C-alpha positions in Angstrom: 4.0 -34.8 -46.8 2.8 -36.2 -50.1 2.5 -33.6 -52.8 1.3 -34.0 -56.4 2.3 -31.5 -59.1 0.4 -31.4 -62.3 2.5 -30.1 -65.1 6.3 -30.2 -65.6 7.0 -27.0 -67.4 9.7 -24.7 -66.1 7.6 -23.6 -63.2 6.4 -27.1 -62.3 10.0 -28.5 -62.5 11.3 -25.7 -60.3 8.6 -26.3 -57.6 9.1 -30.0 -57.8 12.9 -29.7 -57.3 12.5 -27.4 -54.3 9.8 -29.5 -52.6 11.7 -32.7 -53.1 14.8 -31.3 -51.4 13.0 -31.8 -48.1 13.6 -35.5 -47.1 10.2 -35.6 -45.4 8.3 -34.6 -48.6 7.3 -37.1 -51.3 6.7 -35.5 -54.6 5.0 -37.0 -57.7 5.1 -34.9 -60.9 2.5 -35.6 -63.7 2.8 -34.6 -67.3 1.4 -35.8 -70.6 4.8 -35.4 -72.3 7.5 -37.8 -71.1 10.1 -35.4 -72.4 8.9 -32.7 -70.0 10.6 -34.5 -67.2 14.0 -33.7 -68.8 13.5 -30.3 -67.1 13.9 -31.8 -63.7 17.5 -31.4 -62.5 19.7 -34.0 -61.0 18.7 -32.9 -57.6 15.1 -34.0 -58.0 14.3 -36.7 -55.5 10.7 -37.7 -56.4 8.6 -39.7 -58.9 7.3 -38.9 -62.3 4.1 -40.1 -64.0 3.1 -39.8 -67.6 -0.6 -38.9 -67.9 -3.3 -36.3 -67.5 -3.6 -34.6 -64.1 -7.4 -34.3 -64.6 -7.7 -38.1 -65.1 -8.9 -39.8 -61.8 -7.0 -43.0 -62.6 -3.8 -41.1 -63.1 -4.3 -39.1 -59.9 -4.9 -42.3 -58.0 -1.7 -43.8 -59.4 0.0 -40.6 -58.1 -1.5 -41.3 -54.6 -4.1 -38.6 -54.5 -6.1 -40.5 -51.8 -3.2 -39.9 -49.3 -2.0 -36.6 -50.7 -1.5 -33.6 -48.5 -1.5 -31.2 -51.4 -1.9 -30.8 -55.1 -0.3 -28.0 -57.2 -1.7 -27.6 -60.8 0.6 -25.7 -63.0 -0.1 -27.0 -66.6 -0.4 -24.5 -69.5 -4.2 -24.8 -69.4 -6.4 -22.8 -67.0 -9.2 -25.3 -67.5 -7.0 -28.3 -66.7 -5.6 -26.6 -63.6 -9.0 -25.7 -62.3 -10.4 -29.2 -63.0 -7.4 -30.9 -61.3 -7.8 -28.9 -58.1 -11.6 -29.3 -58.1 -11.3 -33.1 -58.4 -8.6 -33.3 -55.7 -10.6 -31.1 -53.4 -14.1 -32.4 -53.7 -13.6 -36.0 -54.7 -10.5 -36.9 -52.6 -10.6 -34.3 -49.8 -7.0 -33.1 -50.5 -6.5 -30.4 -47.9 -4.3 -28.0 -49.9 -4.8 -27.3 -53.6 -3.4 -24.4 -55.7 -4.0 -23.6 -59.3 -1.9 -21.6 -61.8 -4.0 -19.0 -63.6 -3.0 -17.5 -66.9 -6.1 -15.4 -67.6 -6.5 -12.7 -65.0 -10.1 -12.1 -66.1 -11.1 -15.3 -64.4 -9.8 -14.3 -61.0 -13.3 -13.4 -59.7 -14.6 -16.8 -60.8 -11.8 -18.6 -59.0 -12.4 -16.6 -55.8 -16.1 -17.4 -55.9 -15.3 -21.1 -56.3 -13.0 -20.9 -53.3 -10.0 -22.0 -55.4 -6.6 -20.8 -54.3 -4.6 -19.6 -57.3 -1.5 -17.8 -58.4 -2.1 -15.4 -61.4 1.4 -15.4 -62.9 0.4 -13.0 -65.7 -1.1 -10.5 -63.2 1.9 -10.7 -60.8 4.5 -10.2 -63.6 2.5 -7.4 -65.2 2.3 -5.5 -61.9 6.1 -5.9 -61.4 6.9 -4.6 -64.8 4.5 -1.7 -64.6 5.7 -0.7 -61.2 9.4 -0.6 -62.4 8.3 1.4 -65.4 6.7 4.2 -63.5 8.6 7.2 -62.3 9.3 7.4 -58.5 7.7 4.0 -57.8 8.8 1.9 -54.9 9.9 -1.7 -55.5 7.2 -4.3 -55.0 8.2 -6.8 -52.3 6.8 -10.1 -53.4 8.8 -11.9 -50.8 11.8 -11.3 -48.6 14.4 -13.8 -49.4 16.2 -15.4 -46.4 14.2 -13.2 -44.0 11.9 -14.0 -41.1 9.2 -11.8 -42.4 6.5 -12.2 -45.1 3.8 -10.1 -46.6 0.6 -12.0 -46.4 -3.2 -11.6 -46.6 -5.4 -12.6 -43.6 -9.2 -12.8 -43.5 -10.7 -11.6 -40.3 -13.1 -14.1 -38.6 -15.5 -13.7 -35.7 -12.6 -13.8 -33.1 -11.0 -10.7 -34.7 -14.2 -8.8 -35.3 -14.4 -5.4 -33.5 -10.7 -5.5 -32.4 -8.7 -2.3 -33.0 -5.7 -2.4 -35.3 -3.5 -1.7 -32.3 -5.0 -4.6 -30.3 -4.5 -6.9 -33.3 -0.9 -5.9 -33.7 0.0 -5.6 -30.0 2.3 -8.7 -29.8 4.7 -6.9 -32.1 5.0 -9.8 -34.6 2.6 -8.3 -37.1 2.0 -4.9 -38.7 -1.1 -4.2 -40.8 -0.4 -2.2 -44.0 -3.8 -2.2 -45.6 -7.4 -3.4 -45.1 -9.7 -4.5 -47.9 -13.4 -4.1 -46.9 -15.7 -5.0 -49.8 -14.6 -2.9 -52.7 -12.8 -0.4 -50.5 -9.0 -0.6 -49.7 -7.5 1.7 -47.1 -4.5 2.2 -44.8 -5.9 1.9 -41.2 -5.3 4.0 -38.1 -4.4 2.3 -34.9 -7.9 3.0 -33.4 -9.8 1.6 -36.5 -11.8 -1.5 -35.7 -11.6 -4.5 -37.9 -14.7 -6.3 -39.1 -15.5 -9.9 -39.9 -14.6 -10.6 -43.6 -12.1 -7.8 -43.8 -8.9 -8.9 -45.7 -5.8 -7.4 -44.2 -2.4 -7.2 -45.8 0.3 -7.5 -43.1 4.0 -8.0 -42.5 4.2 -11.0 -40.2 6.7 -13.2 -38.6 6.0 -17.0 -38.7 5.7 -17.1 -34.9 2.6 -14.8 -35.1 0.6 -17.4 -37.0 -0.4 -19.3 -33.8 -1.2 -16.1 -32.0 -3.7 -14.9 -34.5 -5.2 -18.4 -35.3 -8.3 -17.7 -33.4 -8.8 -14.3 -35.0 -8.6 -15.1 -38.7 -9.8 -17.8 -41.0 -7.5 -20.7 -41.7 -5.7 -20.3 -45.0 -7.1 -23.6 -46.3 -10.4 -23.6 -44.6 -12.6 -25.4 -47.1 -15.8 -24.8 -45.2 -15.4 -21.2 -46.1 -14.9 -22.1 -49.7 -18.2 -24.1 -49.7 -20.1 -21.1 -48.2 -19.0 -19.0 -51.2 
């Protein structure tokens, strides 16, 4: 794997260190400020490049033409969006993810088909949840566990299946269904529809079993349709 990271703030440095720990992953970190690379710990096993991650010459120096993924986590929403758009549409990079500070722009990102992480929105929800009386903890992830909470978008193969049929292998449980603007907790006999987004607890082994029923996480054809 060849991964490019745009931005070496605290988040970019943390991602870079974790990715570079895999001996089969080559990591290149880009930042305008050479001092930013001081945030990288001694365990970082990758390359650094001084420059702008929205500059095509800089991206090409970082190996964007052979990159498997690009993660844009600068302090600028505009720079992050531009970097992933360039990587996706000009260099056919398969996986691109942008950091998003302004949650008001989430709808725009979704319409563009850009995968993003809204750090402000996630942190705000965590704090508000803990502040409310009798609230259950939010499980963002399960550390060191073989289960993850994820979103899946139903495709033609999963259309008209009941929730029970979709879950029947026992490696997946549907917690909620988003259908347009409506979100509901489904019954076992409810039928799923194409374009439904389901939130489910799933073991990694279930991914291959549902591959023909849901859209691929990084299916760019779907993004272009939007």
